[in-house]
C-alpha positions as CSV (number, residue, x, y, z in Angstrom):
1,X,-16.3,-5.0,62.3
2,X,-14.2,-2.2,63.8
3,X,-13.1,0.9,62.0
4,X,-9.5,-0.3,62.0
5,X,-10.5,-3.6,60.4
6,X,-12.5,-1.7,57.8
7,X,-9.6,0.5,57.1
8,X,-7.2,-2.4,56.7
9,X,-9.6,-4.2,54.3
10,X,-10.0,-1.0,52.3
11,X,-6.2,-0.6,52.1
12,X,-5.9,-4.2,50.9
13,X,-8.5,-3.6,48.2
14,X,-6.8,-0.4,47.1
15,X,-3.4,-2.0,47.0
16,X,-4.8,-4.9,44.8
17,X,-6.4,-2.4,42.4
18,X,-3.2,-0.4,42.2
19,X,-1.2,-3.4,41.4
20,X,-3.7,-4.5,38.8
21,X,-3.7,-1.0,37.2
22,X,0.1,-0.8,37.1
23,X,0.3,-4.2,35.4
24,X,-2.3,-3.1,32.8
25,X,-0.6,0.2,32.1
26,X,2.8,-1.5,31.8
27,X,1.3,-3.9,29.3
28,X,-0.2,-1.0,27.3
29,X,3.2,0.8,27.3
30,X,5.0,-2.3,26.1
31,X,2.5,-2.9,23.3
32,X,2.8,0.7,22.2
33,X,6.6,0.5,22.2
34,X,6.4,-2.7,20.2
35,X,4.1,-1.3,17.6
36,X,6.3,1.8,17.2
37,X,9.4,-0.3,16.8
38,X,7.6,-2.4,14.1
39,X,6.1,0.5,12.2
40,X,8.3,3.7,12.5
41,X,6.9,7.0,11.6
42,X,7.2,7.8,7.9
43,X,9.9,10.3,6.9
44,X,8.8,13.3,4.9
45,X,9.8,13.4,1.3
46,X,12.8,15.6,0.5
47,X,10.8,17.9,-1.8
48,X,8.0,18.5,0.7
49,X,9.1,21.7,2.3
50,X,6.5,23.0,4.7
51,X,8.4,25.9,6.1
52,X,8.8,28.2,3.1
53,X,5.3,28.2,1.6
54,X,4.3,31.3,-0.2
């Protein structure tokens, strides 16, 4: 196997791993966005002033 064949195989492997990683990360981002949309962050109570503490 020549060096150019080895390099081509390596590029193919890396490209496949990159596509797989991108697909996984997009799925994670979508799941995170879905969970944030379903359970928004709680709003602080009007009387809970954290700025002017003695």
